C-alpha positions in Angstrom: -26.1 -15.6 -54.6 -29.1 -16.6 -52.2 -29.2 -19.0 -49.6 -30.7 -21.8 -51.8 -27.6 -21.8 -53.9 -25.4 -23.0 -51.0 -24.9 -26.7 -50.3 -27.1 -28.0 -47.5 -24.1 -29.1 -45.7 -22.3 -25.7 -45.7 -25.4 -24.0 -44.2 -25.8 -26.9 -41.5 -22.0 -26.4 -40.9 -22.5 -22.7 -40.5 -25.6 -22.9 -38.1 -23.6 -25.4 -35.9 -20.7 -23.1 -35.8 -22.8 -20.3 -34.8 -24.7 -22.3 -32.0 -21.4 -23.5 -30.7 -19.9 -19.9 -30.4 -23.4 -18.7 -28.8 -23.3 -21.7 -26.4 -19.7 -21.0 -25.5 -20.4 -17.1 -25.0 -23.2 -18.0 -22.4 -20.8 -20.5 -20.8 -18.5 -17.7 -19.9 -20.2 -17.0 -16.6 -19.7 -18.3 -13.1 -21.4 -18.2 -9.6 -19.7 -16.8 -6.7 -20.8 -17.3 -3.2 -19.4 -14.6 -1.1 -20.4 -12.5 2.0 -23.1 -9.7 2.5 -20.2 -7.5 3.5 -18.3 -7.5 0.1 -21.7 -7.1 -1.6 -23.1 -4.5 0.8 -19.8 -2.5 0.8 -20.3 -1.9 -2.8 -16.9 -3.8 -3.5 -18.4 -5.8 -6.3 -19.8 -3.1 -8.2 -16.4 -1.6 -8.2 -14.5 -5.0 -8.8 -16.6 -7.1 -11.0 -16.7 -4.7 -14.2 -12.8 -4.5 -14.1 -12.7 -8.3 -14.1 -15.3 -8.7 -16.9 -13.2 -6.1 -19.0 -10.1 -8.1 -18.4 -11.3 -11.6 -18.9 -14.6 -11.3 -20.6 -16.3 -13.6 -17.9 -19.6 -12.7 -16.1 -20.0 -13.3 -12.3 -23.3 -14.0 -10.7 -22.8 -13.1 -6.9 -24.9 -15.0 -4.2 -24.3 -12.9 -1.2 -24.6 -15.0 2.1 -23.0 -15.3 5.4 -19.8 -17.0 5.2 -21.2 -20.2 6.7 -23.8 -20.5 4.1 -21.7 -19.4 1.3 -19.2 -22.5 2.3 -22.2 -24.7 2.3 -23.2 -23.8 -1.2 -19.6 -24.7 -2.2 -20.0 -28.1 -0.6 -23.4 -28.7 -2.5 -21.5 -27.5 -5.8 -24.0 -24.6 -6.3 -21.1 -22.2 -6.7 -17.9 -22.2 -8.7 -15.8 -20.0 -6.6 -16.0 -18.8 -2.9 -15.1 -15.3 -1.5 -15.3 -15.2 2.2 -13.7 -14.2 5.4 -13.7 -17.1 8.2 -10.1 -18.5 7.7 -10.7 -21.4 10.1 -13.8 -22.4 8.3 -12.1 -21.8 4.8 -9.3 -24.0 5.7 -11.6 -26.8 6.8 -13.4 -26.6 3.8 -10.2 -27.2 1.6 -8.9 -29.7 4.1 -12.3 -31.8 3.5 -11.7 -31.5 -0.2 -14.1 -29.2 -1.2 -11.8 -26.4 -2.3 -8.7 -26.6 -4.5 -6.7 -23.9 -2.5 -7.4 -21.1 -0.3 -5.5 -17.7 -1.2 -5.7 -14.7 0.8 -7.0 -11.4 -1.0 -7.5 -8.6 1.0 -8.2 -7.4 4.8 -10.1 -4.7 6.6 -11.1 -4.7 10.0 -14.2 -5.2 12.5 -15.5 -2.4 14.4 -18.3 -1.9 17.3 -20.7 0.6 16.5 -23.4 2.1 18.8 -25.0 5.1 20.2 -23.1 8.1 20.2 -23.7 8.8 23.7 -22.4 5.3 24.4 -24.8 4.3 27.6 -22.5 1.3 28.1 -19.4 3.0 28.4 -17.5 1.0 25.7 -15.6 3.5 24.0 -12.1 2.6 23.4 -9.8 0.1 21.6 -10.1 -3.3 23.4 -12.9 -5.3 21.9 -12.9 -7.7 25.0 -13.2 -5.0 27.6 -16.2 -3.5 25.6 -18.0 -6.9 25.5 -17.5 -7.2 29.2 -19.1 -3.8 29.9 -22.1 -4.8 27.5 -22.4 -8.1 29.3 -23.5 -6.3 32.4 -25.0 -3.0 30.9 -28.7 -2.0 31.8 -30.7 -0.7 29.3 -28.2 -1.1 26.5 -29.0 -3.6 23.6 -26.7 -5.6 20.9 -27.6 -6.7 17.8 -25.9 -9.8 16.4 -26.3 -11.1 12.9 -26.8 -14.9 14.2 -26.4 -16.2 10.7 -23.2 -18.3 10.9 -21.5 -15.6 8.8 -17.8 -14.7 9.1 -18.7 -11.6 11.1 -21.2 -13.6 13.2 -18.1 -16.1 13.8 -15.8 -13.5 14.8 -18.4 -12.0 17.2 -18.8 -15.3 19.0 -15.1 -15.7 19.3 -14.9 -12.3 21.1 -17.5 -13.2 23.4 -16.1 -16.6 24.1 -12.7 -14.8 24.8 -14.5 -13.1 27.7 -16.0 -16.2 29.1 -19.4 -15.9 27.5 -20.3 -18.7 25.3 -22.9 -18.6 23.8 -24.0 -14.8 24.5 -27.9 -15.6 23.7 -29.7 -15.6 26.8 -26.9 -14.4 28.9 -26.4 -10.8 28.0 -29.0 -8.5 28.6 -30.6 -6.9 25.4 -28.6 -9.4 23.2 -30.9 -10.0 20.2 -30.0 -12.1 17.1 -31.7 -11.1 13.9 -30.4 -13.9 11.4 -29.7 -11.6 8.8 -27.0 -9.8 6.6 -24.8 -7.0 7.8 -27.0 -4.1 6.1 -30.1 -5.4 7.8 -28.4 -5.9 11.2 -27.2 -2.2 10.9 -30.8 -0.9 10.2 -32.0 -2.6 13.3 -29.3 -1.4 15.4 -29.8 2.1 14.0 -33.6 2.1 14.6 -33.2 0.6 18.1 -30.0 2.6 19.0 -28.5 -0.6 19.6 -24.6 -1.8 19.5 -23.4 -4.2 17.0 -20.3 -5.5 15.3 -19.7 -4.6 11.8 -16.9 -4.8 9.1 -15.9 -1.3 8.4 -16.2 -1.6 4.7 -20.2 -2.2 5.1 -20.1 0.6 7.6 -18.7 3.1 5.4 -21.2 2.3 2.8 -23.9 2.3 5.0 -26.3 5.2 4.7 -28.7 5.0 7.4 -26.6 5.4 10.5 -28.9 7.5 12.6 -27.3 8.2 16.1 -24.7 5.4 15.6 -21.0 5.9 15.3 -17.9 3.9 15.7 -16.9 3.4 19.4 -14.4 0.5 19.3 -11.8 0.2 16.6 -7.9 -0.8 16.4 -7.6 -3.6 18.3 -5.4 -6.3 16.5 -8.2 -9.0 17.4 -10.4 -7.1 15.0 -8.5 -7.9 11.8 -10.7 -9.2 9.3 -9.0 -11.5 6.3 -10.8 -12.4 3.1 -9.8 -15.3 0.8 -10.7 -16.8 -2.2 -11.3 -20.7 -3.0 -12.2 -22.5 -6.4 -14.6 -25.3 -5.5 -12.9 -28.8 -6.3 -14.3 -30.4 -9.5 -13.3 -33.8 -7.9 -16.2 -33.2 -5.8 -18.5 -31.4 -8.3 -17.4 -32.0 -12.2 -20.1 -29.8 -13.4 -18.5 -26.6 -11.8 -16.6 -24.3 -14.2 -13.1 -24.6 -12.7 -11.2 -22.9 -15.7 -13.4 -19.8 -15.4 -13.5 -19.9 -11.6 -9.6 -20.2 -11.5 -9.2 -17.3 -13.9 -11.2 -15.0 -11.4 -9.1 -16.2 -8.5 -6.0 -15.6 -10.3 -6.9 -12.3 -11.5 -8.2 -11.2 -8.0 -4.8 -11.9 -6.6 -2.9 -10.5 -9.5 -1.2 -6.9 -9.8 -4.2 -5.7 -11.5 -6.8 -7.2 -9.4 -5.2 -5.9 -6.2 -4.9 -2.5 -7.6 -8.7 -2.4 -8.3 -9.4 -3.5 -4.7 -7.1 -0.8 -3.4 -8.9 1.6 -5.6 -12.2 1.3 -4.1 -12.7 4.2 -1.7 -15.8 6.3 -0.4 -15.4 9.8 0.6 -11.6 9.3 -0.1 -11.4 6.5 2.4 -10.0 3.0 1.3 -12.2 0.1 2.4 -10.1 -3.0 1.6 -6.5 -3.5 1.6 -4.8 -6.1 -1.0 -2.5 -8.6 0.8 -2.5 -11.6 -1.7 1.2 -11.9 -0.9 0.5 -12.8 2.8 1.2 -16.3 4.0 -2.1 -18.3 3.6 
């Protein structure tokens, strides 16, 4: 039987059904605003295929500093946020832009610098390290200067030692206005100090003469959270699909996928979805 033998309304109905199915398939994708650290550490290349296999939802990642990622959420240009500045995240939710902040995972910040450590910062105390850097002659420090979670943490550390802001007050202090990877590239090429999350450092290939010099201080704890953008502010956002990701990443499967991401046998992020928000 040829197509001409079918009633016109049957063919039209089939065409509409196929178009509806195709449109629905295309809509199973969301935009996630996240940090350059989660992107440049290689985590998403490991994590998102596991989520796609579990929920059949594609995610387009826009990797920015946390401040810029939160601004994307405020404008309704993202469906979900995966960021690491808890104070700013809680403010975002309190202002009504996010439904809920859920803890997902953590790692830590470290200070890297030249192996010969001309400023003598090596140790565990980040405050003492910055005090030494603030007066060191001939040493330079590369700051991201991009309102990211890492930049916000760095400014808190400087403020704790009475230097607020450090720009113009610390010899050799330079702001690049860039992501973590580019900041580390500048530090490597100029033999400078820098604050970085450990995940990006472990995945960073262009280390040059740099090494981890300061680590282990409890103040260097680095928490990540996930937030679904509030549809009351932006009705066009894909809340159901975004919530599916948020629920999965804090589930047993999602947490196991995070724990399973390692480089050279070293775990980069540690799941803690059961931690108190």
